[in-house]
C-alpha positions in Angstrom: -38.5 55.4 154.8 -42.1 54.2 154.5 -44.3 55.2 157.3 -45.5 52.4 159.7 -48.9 50.8 159.1 -51.2 52.1 161.8 -53.5 49.1 162.2 -50.8 46.5 162.8 -47.3 47.2 164.1 -45.2 45.5 161.4 -41.5 45.7 161.8 -39.6 48.4 159.9 -38.5 48.7 157.2 -41.0 46.7 155.1 -38.2 44.6 153.9 -38.6 40.9 153.2 -36.8 38.1 151.4 -40.0 36.9 149.6 -43.1 38.8 149.1 -46.2 36.7 148.2 -49.3 38.6 146.8 -52.4 36.6 147.6 -53.6 34.2 150.3 -55.2 31.3 148.3 -53.7 27.8 148.3 -50.9 28.6 145.9 -49.7 31.7 148.0 -50.0 30.1 151.4 -48.3 26.9 150.3 -45.4 28.6 148.7 -45.0 30.9 151.7 -44.7 28.0 153.9 -42.1 26.4 151.9 -40.1 29.7 151.6 -40.2 30.1 155.3 -39.1 26.5 155.9 -36.0 27.4 153.9 -35.3 30.2 156.4 -36.5 33.1 154.2 -38.4 35.9 155.8 -41.7 36.1 154.1 -44.6 38.4 153.8 -48.1 37.5 152.5 -50.1 40.5 151.3 -53.8 40.2 150.8 -56.2 42.9 149.7 -59.0 41.8 151.9 -58.9 39.2 154.9 -56.6 36.3 154.9 -59.5 33.7 154.1 -61.0 35.6 151.2 -59.7 33.8 148.1 -61.0 31.7 145.3 -59.6 28.6 147.0 -62.2 29.2 149.8 -65.0 28.8 147.3 -63.8 25.7 145.6 -66.4 22.9 146.2 -65.3 20.0 143.9 -61.8 18.8 145.0 -58.4 18.0 144.0 -57.6 15.6 141.2 -54.9 12.8 142.1 -54.3 9.3 141.3 -54.8 7.3 144.5 -56.7 4.2 143.5 -55.3 0.9 142.3 -58.0 1.1 139.5 -56.5 4.4 138.2 -53.0 5.4 137.0 -50.9 8.3 135.9 -51.3 7.8 132.1 -55.1 7.9 132.4 -54.9 11.2 134.3 -52.5 12.5 131.8 -54.6 11.4 128.8 -57.7 13.1 130.3 -56.0 16.3 131.0 -54.7 16.5 127.3 -57.9 15.5 125.9 -59.7 18.4 127.9 -56.8 20.8 126.9 -57.7 20.3 123.2 -54.1 20.1 121.9 -52.6 23.1 123.8 -51.4 21.5 127.0 -47.7 21.2 127.4 -47.3 17.4 127.8 -44.0 17.6 129.9 -45.9 20.0 132.4 -48.9 17.7 132.6 -46.8 14.6 133.3 -44.6 16.4 135.9 -47.6 17.8 137.8 -49.6 14.6 137.6 -46.7 12.4 139.0 -45.9 14.9 141.8 -49.4 15.0 143.0 -49.5 12.1 145.6 -46.5 13.6 147.5 -48.1 17.0 147.7 -51.4 15.5 148.8 -49.5 13.7 151.6 -48.2 17.1 152.7 -51.7 18.4 153.1 -52.7 15.6 155.1 -49.7 16.1 157.4 -51.1 19.6 158.0 -54.2 18.1 159.3 -56.5 17.9 156.2 -58.9 15.0 156.3 -60.4 14.0 152.9 -63.8 12.4 152.9 -63.7 8.5 153.3 -66.1 5.7 152.6 -67.4 3.4 155.3 -64.6 0.9 154.7 -62.0 3.7 155.3 -60.9 4.2 151.6 -61.0 7.7 150.0 -64.5 8.6 148.8 -63.3 9.4 145.3 -65.5 11.7 143.1 -65.8 11.8 139.4 -66.4 14.9 137.4 -66.6 16.0 133.7 -63.8 14.8 131.5 -62.2 12.3 134.0 -62.4 8.7 132.9 -61.9 7.4 136.5 -63.1 8.3 140.0 -60.0 10.3 141.2 -61.3 13.4 142.9 -60.3 13.7 146.6 -62.7 15.9 148.5 -64.0 17.2 151.8 -67.6 16.9 151.1 -68.4 20.0 148.9 -66.2 22.2 151.0 -62.8 21.1 149.9 -61.2 24.5 149.2 -62.3 25.9 152.5 -60.8 22.9 154.3 -57.4 23.3 152.5 -57.3 27.0 153.1 -58.2 26.6 156.8 -55.3 23.9 157.2 -52.8 26.2 155.5 -53.9 29.3 157.4 -53.3 27.5 160.7 -49.9 26.5 159.6 -49.0 30.0 158.4 -50.3 31.5 161.8 -47.9 29.2 163.7 -44.8 30.1 161.5 -42.7 32.9 163.0 -40.9 33.7 159.7 -44.2 34.6 157.9 -46.0 38.0 158.3 -49.6 37.9 156.9 -50.7 41.4 156.2 -54.4 42.0 155.5 -56.0 45.0 153.7 -53.0 45.7 151.6 -53.7 46.0 147.9 -50.7 45.5 145.6 -50.7 48.3 143.1 -47.6 47.9 140.9 -44.2 46.1 140.7 -41.2 47.9 141.1 -38.3 46.9 138.8 -34.7 47.9 138.7 -34.8 48.9 135.1 -37.7 51.2 135.4 -36.0 53.5 138.0 -32.3 52.9 136.8 -31.7 51.5 140.3 -28.4 49.9 139.3 -26.4 48.9 136.3 -27.6 45.3 136.2 -30.1 43.5 134.2 -33.7 44.5 134.8 -35.4 42.5 137.7 -38.1 42.9 140.3 -37.1 44.6 143.5 -40.3 45.2 145.3 -43.8 46.7 145.0 -46.1 49.4 146.0 -49.3 48.5 148.0 -52.2 50.6 149.2 -53.0 50.2 152.9 -56.7 50.2 152.5 -57.4 51.3 156.1 -54.9 54.2 156.5 -55.2 55.0 152.6 -51.4 55.3 152.4 -49.2 53.7 149.8 -46.5 51.7 151.4 -43.2 50.6 149.6 -42.2 47.0 150.0 -38.7 45.7 149.2 -37.9 42.1 148.2 -35.6 40.4 145.8 -38.3 37.8 145.1 -42.0 38.5 144.5 -44.7 35.8 143.9 -48.0 36.6 142.3 -50.7 34.2 143.5 -53.7 36.6 143.1 -56.0 34.1 141.5 -58.1 34.7 138.4 -60.3 37.4 136.9 -63.9 36.2 136.9 -65.2 39.6 137.9 -64.5 40.8 134.4 -67.8 39.3 133.6 -71.3 40.3 134.7 -72.1 36.7 135.9 -69.3 34.8 137.7 -68.8 32.1 140.4 -65.8 34.1 141.6 -65.7 36.3 144.8 -65.4 40.0 144.5 -61.7 39.8 144.8 -61.1 38.0 141.5 -60.2 41.1 139.4 -57.2 39.9 137.8 -54.7 42.0 139.6 -51.6 39.9 139.3 -52.0 39.5 135.5 -52.4 43.1 135.0 -49.5 44.0 137.2 -47.2 41.6 135.5 -48.3 42.8 132.0 -47.6 46.4 132.9 -43.9 45.7 133.6 -43.5 43.8 130.4 -44.0 40.2 131.5 -45.5 37.7 128.9 -49.0 36.6 129.1 -50.7 34.0 127.1 -54.1 32.2 126.2 -56.3 34.8 127.8 -59.1 33.9 125.4 -59.6 30.8 127.2 -62.1 31.6 130.0 -63.9 28.7 131.4 -67.6 29.1 132.1 -68.9 26.7 134.6 -72.0 25.1 133.1 -74.1 24.9 136.3 -74.6 27.7 138.6 -77.9 28.4 140.5 -80.1 30.6 138.3 -80.9 34.0 140.0 -82.3 37.3 138.8 -79.4 39.0 140.7 -75.8 39.1 139.4 -74.5 36.5 142.0 -74.1 33.0 140.9 -73.9 30.1 143.4 -71.9 27.2 142.2 -73.4 23.8 141.8 -70.4 21.6 141.7 -69.7 19.4 138.8 -69.5 16.6 141.3 -73.3 16.6 141.4 -73.3 15.4 137.9 -70.6 13.0 138.8 -73.0 11.5 141.3 -75.7 11.0 138.6 -77.4 14.3 138.1 -78.9 14.8 134.5 -79.3 18.1 132.6 -82.9 18.7 131.2 -84.4 21.5 129.1 -87.6 22.9 130.1 -89.5 20.1 128.4 -87.9 17.7 130.7 -85.7 16.2 127.9 -82.1 15.0 128.9 -80.3 16.9 126.0 -76.7 16.3 126.6 -76.6 12.9 124.7 -77.2 15.0 121.6 -74.0 17.2 122.2 -71.4 14.6 123.4 -70.9 10.8 123.9 -70.1 11.4 127.5 -73.5 13.3 127.9 -73.5 15.0 131.2 -70.0 14.3 132.0 -68.6 15.8 128.9 -65.8 18.4 129.3 -67.1 21.8 130.8 -66.7 23.7 127.5 -69.0 21.2 125.8 -71.6 21.3 128.5 -71.6 25.1 128.8 -72.1 25.5 125.1 -74.8 23.0 125.0 -76.7 24.8 127.8 -76.2 28.1 126.0 -77.5 26.7 122.6 -80.6 25.2 124.4 -81.3 28.4 126.1 -81.0 30.4 122.8 -83.0 28.0 120.8 -85.9 28.0 123.2 -85.7 31.4 124.8 -85.5 29.7 128.3 -83.9 31.6 131.1 -82.3 28.4 132.4 -82.0 24.7 132.1 -82.8 22.1 134.9 -80.3 19.9 136.9 -82.0 16.8 138.1 -80.7 14.6 140.8 -83.9 13.6 142.3 -83.1 9.9 141.9 -80.7 10.1 144.9 -81.8 9.9 148.5 -82.0 13.0 150.7 -79.6 11.4 153.2 -77.1 10.8 150.6 -77.4 14.4 149.1 -77.2 15.9 152.6 -74.1 14.0 153.5 -72.2 14.5 150.1 -73.2 18.0 149.5 -74.1 19.7 152.7 -73.2 23.2 151.6 -75.2 23.0 148.3 -78.2 21.1 149.8 -78.5 23.8 152.6 -78.2 26.7 150.2 -80.8 25.4 147.8 -83.0 24.5 150.8 -82.8 28.1 152.0 -84.4 29.1 148.6 -87.1 26.5 148.9 -85.5 23.8 146.7 -84.9 20.3 148.0 -82.3 18.5 145.8 -83.8 15.2 146.4 -87.4 16.2 145.2 -86.8 19.4 143.1 -85.0 20.0 139.8 -82.6 23.0 140.3 -82.6 25.9 137.7 -79.0 26.3 136.4 -77.2 28.6 134.0 -73.4 29.0 133.0 -71.2 31.7 134.5 -67.7 32.7 134.2 -65.5 30.5 136.4 -61.9 30.0 135.7 -59.0 31.9 133.8 -57.0 29.2 131.9 -54.5 31.6 130.5 -52.3 34.1 132.5 -48.7 35.1 133.4 -46.4 32.7 131.4 -44.3 30.5 133.6 -42.1 27.5 133.3 -42.3 24.4 135.5 -40.3 26.3 138.1 -42.9 29.1 138.4 -40.4 31.6 136.9 -41.8 34.3 134.8 -39.7 36.3 132.0 -38.7 38.9 134.7 -36.0 37.8 137.1 -37.1 37.7 140.6 -40.8 37.5 139.7 -42.7 34.2 140.1 -46.4 33.2 139.7 -48.3 30.4 141.0 -52.0 29.2 140.8 -54.7 30.5 138.6 -52.8 33.8 137.8 -50.1 31.6 136.0 -50.3 29.9 132.6 -47.9 26.8 133.1 -49.2 24.9 130.2 -51.3 22.3 132.3 -54.7 23.5 131.3 -54.2 24.3 127.6 -57.4 25.4 125.9 -59.7 24.0 128.7 -59.1 23.1 132.3 -59.9 19.6 133.3 -62.1 19.6 136.4 -60.3 19.6 139.8 -56.7 20.0 138.3 -56.5 23.7 139.6 -55.9 22.9 143.3 -53.6 20.2 142.1 -51.6 22.7 140.1 -51.4 25.2 142.9 -49.8 22.8 145.4 -47.4 21.2 143.0 -46.2 24.5 141.5 -45.8 26.0 145.0 -43.2 23.3 145.7 -41.5 23.9 142.4 -41.6 27.8 142.9 -40.2 27.7 146.4 -37.2 25.6 145.1 -36.7 28.0 142.3 -36.8 31.0 144.7 -34.3 29.5 147.0 -32.0 28.9 144.0 -32.5 32.5 142.8 -31.9 34.1 146.3 -28.9 32.0 146.8 -27.2 33.3 143.7 -28.7 36.8 143.8 -26.8 40.0 144.8 -27.7 40.5 148.4 -27.5 44.3 148.4 -30.7 46.0 149.2 -31.5 49.0 146.8 -33.0 52.2 148.0 -36.5 52.2 146.4 -38.4 55.3 145.4 -41.3 56.1 147.6 -44.7 56.5 146.0 -45.6 60.0 145.0 -49.2 60.9 144.9 -48.8 64.6 144.0 -51.5 67.1 144.6 -54.5 64.8 143.9 -57.9 65.1 145.6 -60.6 62.6 146.7 -63.0 62.0 143.9 -66.5 63.5 144.0 -67.6 61.4 141.0 -67.9 58.0 142.4 -70.6 57.4 139.8 -67.9 57.1 137.1 -66.3 54.0 138.7 -69.7 52.5 139.3 -70.9 53.1 135.8 -67.7 52.1 134.0 -67.4 48.9 136.2 -71.0 47.8 135.1 -70.5 48.8 131.5 -67.3 46.8 131.2 -68.8 43.6 132.7 -71.9 43.9 130.6 -69.8 44.4 127.5 -67.7 41.3 128.3 -70.8 39.2 128.9 -72.7 40.3 125.8 -69.8 40.3 123.3 -66.9 38.1 124.7 -69.0 35.2 126.3 -69.4 31.5 125.5 -70.0 32.0 121.8 -68.2 34.9 120.0 -68.0 36.5 116.6 -65.3 38.8 115.2 -67.8 41.7 115.0 -68.8 41.3 118.7 -65.1 41.2 119.7 -64.3 44.3 117.7 -67.3 46.1 119.4 -66.0 45.1 122.7 -62.4 46.3 121.9 -63.9 49.8 121.0 -65.8 50.1 124.1 -63.0 48.8 126.3 -60.6 51.4 124.7 -63.1 54.2 125.5 -63.3 52.9 129.1 -59.5 52.8 129.4 -59.1 56.4 128.4 -61.6 57.6 131.0 -60.2 55.5 133.8 -56.5 56.5 132.8 -57.5 60.1 133.3 -59.3 59.3 136.5 -56.3 57.3 137.8 -53.9 60.2 137.4 -56.2 62.9 138.7 -57.8 61.5 142.0 -56.6 59.8 145.1 -56.4 55.9 144.4 -58.8 53.6 146.2 -59.5 49.9 145.9 -62.4 49.9 143.5 -60.5 52.2 141.2 -57.5 49.9 141.3 -59.7 46.8 140.6 -61.4 48.6 137.7 -58.1 49.7 136.2 -56.8 46.0 136.3 -60.2 44.6 134.9 -60.0 46.9 131.9 -56.4 45.6 131.3 -57.8 42.0 131.5 -60.7 42.6 129.3 -58.4 44.1 126.6 -56.0 41.1 126.8 -58.9 38.6 126.5 -60.2 40.4 123.4 -56.7 40.7 121.9 -56.1 36.9 122.3 -59.7 36.1 121.0 -59.2 38.2 117.9 -55.9 36.5 117.3 -57.2 33.0 117.4 -58.7 32.2 114.0 -60.3 29.0 114.9 -62.5 27.5 117.5 -60.6 25.5 120.2 -61.4 24.5 123.7 -63.1 27.4 125.5 -62.8 29.7 122.6 -65.7 29.2 120.2 -66.4 31.7 117.3 -69.0 31.4 114.7 -66.7 32.9 112.2 -64.1 30.3 112.6 -66.1 27.1 113.7 -63.5 24.6 112.8 -60.4 23.3 114.6 -57.3 24.2 112.5 -55.1 21.5 113.9 -52.7 21.5 116.7 -49.5 23.5 115.8 -47.2 23.9 118.7 -47.0 27.7 118.3 -50.7 28.2 118.3 -50.5 29.5 122.0 -51.1 33.2 121.8 -48.6 35.1 123.8 -48.8 39.0 124.2 -45.7 41.0 124.9 -46.6 44.6 126.2 -45.5 47.6 124.0 -43.7 50.2 126.0 -46.1 53.1 126.8 -49.2 51.1 125.7 -50.1 49.7 129.2 -53.1 50.6 130.9 -52.3 53.2 133.5 -48.9 51.7 134.2 -46.1 53.5 136.2 
């Protein structure tokens, strides 16, 4: 039996109906719904409960709420942004289900910003033909996270466990636990505080671990975004797809450090203009929608202008709006810039692109089911077909709350028909490993991986650059594979192991796509090769070829 966690007296054994990995909007929403169905549910998070990509989402959540808008318009905008690779049935289903899910958030206490007349203060962002972005000023993600965490804290059927790092999934087939079909039966997780590996047992596991922005040197994502769920799923044979489609946010605050503070696309929605260092508004040269073009277009335009002129950044200019308006609409952004001596109402803001959102991921259907029975995925970790080759702004929070509902229903159906017998799971065996005395290996390889991805697998790619990246990633994998099996595991090692797997998947998919589409732009294949239904690139793991798998 697994030993009890010393820092929090969780009930023994570590046995649940549903295990949710990740505490963002997707994981919290699904856990609440599973608990409402009477299921004993655990949420595992590797840091603190509020540390998630959701908490950093500034823009808002897209939903048709205005009489001037309609579902068809939202569907059309999503399909156009997705550049031919969205699954239209998925898009229609998620867009139609949005208003009901928004009402549920409001019932939890969420209060979206409103105009003086009491109507929603709807924002507009790139790629949207109408104002349809519900927001809580420029802190929408945090507001949603706070409301969900409050509801979780009051639910006696949910255990939220902090500082537990999910390492690998346990499947019945891997350990020949019974004679039935292969399915997920639990997972191993590192208790970061006690440094013990605990064995969790559950017939249903939900991956809601977010994206993988930390695979790049410059990203808007928090430190936790290391692709853990995608890597875990791939190691047990679950399909992933479209990993080449990494969205780079066009406007992050320029800094000489690696951190990149997000300047929400909603700023351009309120009239901000991108200018080069000569002061020219350059976006009309790249797209008829100018500064409100889809993100991939804007990011490539900024990248092109910077490379042509050698400029370290471009300018974002919203000096035409009053200070009072900007302080009210964008309090977080205004105060952050002001702390650096920049006043949005009087100063142009230096901006550069940075890695932002993973559009590909673990393949799921509209019920959040993966190819492995008992394993579900929800949120940025999943590839449902909503985003296609490029995510439409503010569709991600929408996808998370809608798919949480669908996933909870599918889990209930699965558990109702599943064998109720609890299997005896093998405990984690560490062997005679020692603590590492070579932490420099992790630090060096972490930095090398992120620089390699930024330099060779960025906004604009070539086959030669991708092949160079693949060679370097292979070398890094061999080093970390040896390190993983010879030293005691720790969070930074586990994250690096996952990031190397993610980098390899991105490069594999990018090399396989012999065209430029959406977020994948290559100088060797600059044209769009049509819209074949099978042009989504799916990777199925080869047994024994995973990166440090069990």
